[in-house]
C-alpha positions in Angstrom: 3.9 -1.3 18.3 7.4 -1.2 16.7 8.7 1.7 14.9 11.9 3.6 13.6 12.6 6.8 16.7 14.9 9.8 15.2 15.2 11.4 18.7 17.5 14.1 17.3 19.9 14.0 14.3 22.2 11.3 13.9 20.1 9.4 16.7 17.8 6.7 15.2 16.7 3.4 17.0 13.7 0.5 16.6 11.6 0.4 19.5 8.7 0.1 21.4 6.0 3.6 21.2 2.3 3.6 21.4 -0.1 2.3 19.0 -2.1 5.2 16.6 -5.6 5.7 17.2 -7.6 7.3 14.8 -8.7 10.2 15.2 -13.0 10.7 14.1 -11.6 11.1 9.8 -8.2 9.1 10.5 -7.4 5.9 8.9 -5.0 3.5 11.0 -2.6 1.6 8.3 -0.9 -1.5 8.2 2.1 -0.7 6.6 3.3 -3.4 4.5 6.3 -0.9 2.2 7.8 2.3 3.3 10.3 3.1 1.2 13.5 5.5 2.5 14.9 8.6 0.4 17.2 11.2 0.0 15.3 13.1 2.3 15.1 10.7 4.8 19.0 11.2 5.1 18.9 14.6 4.9 16.5 14.2 8.0 18.7 11.8 10.0 21.5 14.3 9.4 19.3 17.3 11.3 19.6 19.2 7.7 16.1 19.1 6.6 14.9 22.7 8.5 11.1 21.4 8.8 12.0 18.1 10.8 10.3 18.1 14.2 12.3 15.9 16.6 12.0 13.4 18.4 9.8 12.2 14.9 8.9 8.9 13.2 10.3 9.2 9.7 8.7 7.8 6.2 6.6 9.2 4.0 6.7 6.7 1.0 4.0 3.8 1.6 1.5 1.4 1.7 -0.6 -1.6 3.7 -3.7 -2.2 4.6 -6.4 -0.5 6.4 -6.4 -2.1 10.1 -8.9 0.6 11.9 -11.3 3.5 10.9 -12.3 6.8 12.7 -16.3 7.4 13.6 -16.5 10.1 10.6 -14.2 8.1 8.1 -16.6 7.9 4.9 -15.7 5.5 1.2 -12.8 3.9 3.2 -13.0 0.1 5.1 -11.2 -2.2 6.8 -8.8 -4.3 4.7 -8.5 -1.7 2.3 -5.2 -1.6 0.4 -3.9 1.8 0.4 -1.1 4.6 -0.2 -1.5 8.4 0.6 -0.4 11.7 0.3 2.0 12.3 3.6 1.4 16.1 2.9 -1.3 18.0 4.7 -1.3 21.3 3.3 -3.0 24.1 5.9 -5.4 25.9 2.6 -5.4 29.2 4.3 -1.8 30.6 3.7 -1.0 32.3 0.5 0.6 30.1 -1.0 -1.8 27.5 -0.6 -4.6 30.1 -1.8 -2.7 31.0 -4.8 -2.7 27.1 -5.4 1.0 26.4 -4.4 0.0 23.7 -1.8 3.1 22.3 -1.9 4.9 25.0 -0.5 2.4 25.7 2.5 3.8 28.1 5.2 2.6 25.7 7.7 2.6 22.1 6.3 2.0 19.4 7.9 3.7 15.8 6.4 4.0 12.7 7.5 7.7 11.7 8.7 8.9 15.0 9.2 6.4 16.8 11.1 4.1 14.2 12.1 4.5 10.4 12.9 5.6 9.0 9.2 4.9 5.4 8.1 8.3 3.5 9.2 6.4 1.8 11.8 3.5 -1.5 12.2 1.2 1.0 11.9 0.4 4.2 11.4 -2.5 7.0 11.3 -3.8 9.1 8.1 -6.2 11.5 7.1 -8.5 9.6 5.6 -8.8 12.2 2.6 -5.7 11.7 1.7 -5.7 7.7 1.3 -5.7 6.7 -2.3 -7.4 3.2 -2.5 -5.5 0.2 -4.3 -6.4 -2.8 -5.9 -7.0 -6.0 -3.7 -3.6 -8.0 -4.5 -1.9 -4.9 -5.7 2.0 -5.0 -5.0 3.1 -3.6 -1.8 6.4 -2.4 -3.2 5.2 -0.6 -5.7 2.1 0.9 -4.0 5.1 2.6 -1.8 6.2 4.3 -5.3 2.8 6.0 -5.7 4.5 9.3 -3.8 8.0 9.3 -5.5 5.9 8.8 -8.9 4.0 12.2 -8.3 6.8 14.1 -7.7 7.7 13.4 -11.5 4.0 13.9 -12.1 4.1 17.2 -10.6 8.0 17.6 -12.2 6.4 16.9 -15.9 3.3 19.5 -15.1 5.8 22.5 -14.8 7.8 22.0 -18.0 5.4 21.9 -20.5 7.3 19.7 -23.3 6.5 19.6 -26.5 5.4 16.3 -29.1 9.2 16.1 -30.6 11.8 17.7 -27.9 14.8 16.2 -27.3 15.3 14.9 -23.7 18.3 14.7 -21.8 18.9 13.4 -18.2 21.2 13.5 -15.6 21.3 10.3 -13.2 19.8 7.1 -13.4 19.0 7.2 -9.6 15.3 5.6 -8.3 13.9 9.4 -9.6 15.6 9.6 -13.0 14.7 6.3 -13.8 10.8 7.2 -13.5 11.5 10.1 -15.1 13.2 8.3 -18.3 9.9 5.9 -18.3 7.6 8.6 -18.5 9.7 11.0 -21.2 8.1 9.3 -23.9 4.3 9.9 -22.7 5.0 13.6 -22.4 6.1 14.3 -26.0 10.5 13.5 -26.0 11.3 11.9 -29.3 14.8 11.0 -27.8 16.0 10.2 -24.2 19.5 10.7 -23.6 20.6 9.6 -20.0 24.1 10.6 -18.8 24.9 7.5 -15.5 28.4 6.6 -14.8 27.3 3.0 -12.8 26.6 0.5 -15.2 24.0 -1.5 -13.8 21.6 1.7 -13.8 22.6 2.2 -17.3 21.7 -0.6 -17.9 18.4 -0.1 -16.1 17.2 3.4 -18.3 17.5 1.4 -21.2 15.3 -1.1 -20.0 13.0 1.8 -19.2 13.1 3.7 -22.6 16.3 5.8 -22.7 17.6 6.1 -26.2 21.0 6.6 -25.4 23.1 5.9 -22.7 26.4 7.5 -21.5 28.8 7.7 -18.8 30.0 11.2 -18.9 28.6 14.2 -20.6 32.2 14.5 -22.0 30.9 11.9 -24.9 27.9 14.6 -25.8 30.2 16.8 -27.6 28.5 20.2 -28.4 25.2 18.1 -28.8 22.5 20.2 -26.7 18.5 19.7 -26.0 15.1 20.8 -25.8 14.8 20.1 -22.4 17.8 18.8 -19.5 16.6 17.9 -16.7 19.3 17.1 -13.1 18.3 14.0 -11.0 21.5 14.0 -9.5 21.9 17.1 -7.1 25.9 17.3 -7.6 26.5 20.9 -8.4 29.1 20.1 -10.9 26.9 17.9 -12.4 24.2 20.8 -12.8 27.0 23.5 -14.3 27.5 21.1 -17.4 24.0 20.2 -17.6 23.0 23.9 -18.2 25.7 23.7 -21.2 23.8 21.4 -22.7 20.6 23.0 -23.2 19.7 24.5 -26.5 18.5 28.2 -27.0 14.7 28.4 -25.9 14.7 25.6 -23.9 13.5 24.3 -20.4 16.0 23.0 -17.4 14.4 21.7 -14.5 16.1 21.1 -11.4 15.0 18.1 -10.2 17.5 16.4 -8.0 18.3 17.7 -4.2 21.5 19.4 -3.4 22.6 20.8 -0.8 20.8 23.7 0.9 24.2 25.8 1.0 25.2 24.9 -2.4 26.0 27.2 -5.3 26.2 27.1 -8.6 27.6 29.5 -11.3 25.6 30.3 -14.3 26.1 33.2 -17.1 23.0 35.5 -16.6 23.5 36.8 -20.0 22.6 33.0 -21.8 19.6 33.1 -19.5 18.5 36.6 -21.0 19.8 35.8 -24.6 18.6 32.3 -25.2 15.9 32.5 -23.5 16.2 30.0 -21.1 13.9 28.6 -18.5 15.1 27.8 -15.2 12.7 25.6 -13.8 12.9 24.1 -10.4 10.6 21.3 -8.6 9.8 20.2 -5.3 7.1 17.8 -3.9 4.2 17.1 -5.2 1.6 19.4 -6.2 -2.3 18.2 -7.3 -0.4 15.0 -9.0 -1.0 12.2 -6.6 -4.2 10.9 -8.1 -2.9 10.5 -11.3 0.5 8.9 -10.1 -2.0 6.5 -8.6 -3.3 5.2 -11.4 -0.4 5.2 -13.7 1.3 3.0 -11.0 -2.3 1.4 -10.9 -3.4 0.8 -14.7 -0.2 0.8 -16.8 2.6 -2.0 -16.6 5.4 0.6 -15.9 7.7 -2.4 -14.6 8.4 -0.5 -11.0 8.5 -3.4 -9.2 11.9 -3.4 -10.6 13.1 -0.3 -9.2 12.7 -1.9 -5.4 16.4 -3.5 -4.8 16.2 -3.7 -1.0 14.0 -4.9 1.2 13.9 -5.6 4.9 13.1 -5.5 8.2 12.0 -2.9 10.4 15.0 -3.6 12.9 17.2 -3.4 10.3 16.4 0.3 9.8 20.1 1.5 10.0 21.6 -1.1 7.7 18.7 0.2 5.5 20.1 3.7 5.8 23.5 2.5 4.6 22.4 0.8 1.4 20.7 4.6 0.6 24.0 6.1 1.6 26.1 3.8 -0.7 24.0 4.0 -3.5 24.9 0.7 -4.5 20.8 0.0 -5.1 18.1 1.7 -5.9 15.1 1.9 -4.1 15.3 0.2 -0.6 12.2 -0.6 1.7 11.3 -2.0 4.6 8.5 -4.2 5.3 7.0 -3.3 8.7 3.8 -5.8 8.3 5.2 -7.3 5.0 7.3 -10.3 4.1 10.9 -9.4 4.0 
């Protein structure tokens, strides 16, 4: 089969690799859509410490089951699926305490085990979630990033009537906007410099959309979320949090980045500072949200390329000109 292979940081190619064969409890899935996110860029650039090279990237995907292992239960050939890409050990202390996303021995598709930027991928059947026949596979591949958003909102404990401020209207920022009112926001203000993304933020329910935070003046909010990962933006965002408010770091900053804040204000204003990392007990709910509600997420997919155009797809992600970039190994481009 054809697959993207990262032999080492910076060395990316598309070529022939052996077809996956299912273990007793595995499914083999023909991949119809696989998204590219910032994590993939970090893996390509050698900036993700968990990555094990050589590897096939890709952890946001959907496709059709074409083969099942002998001990698979409840999944048949022809079923459309997406899958949680994370395989926690279940035995380490973090797992035992309910933080499987922080597993000390985490196996993750596209990072430590082969991912879905390939014509076929094997996945344990218990991590797969069925999708309705005829379901949009590009939206199916968005269930994984949506599950990250669901986990983030689990952490902040928003209340009905809270006022939200979100920095950044990329794919994740827009998903945060789309669900904000559903978790209690009475208003959602978005700061985003790109006009096209500001328009999208309005269409997903933002009540106020600004080019820069300078337009906020002294206004403060109950909940402030950074979806940019940019240090100066993070420092600015903390300044717009009201006393007793909650700040969530959702955007991924470089590992060595440092931001300045006031410890006194953290104490005196009783600020809650929350980090949200990946997926935790949220994948099933994200799948249900994507399938049962018309959230309009197909609009987030602005670029769909062939598997052979993976290098071009990476450059589009780096450029940030669109929103979600996907490749379609077994589907139409």
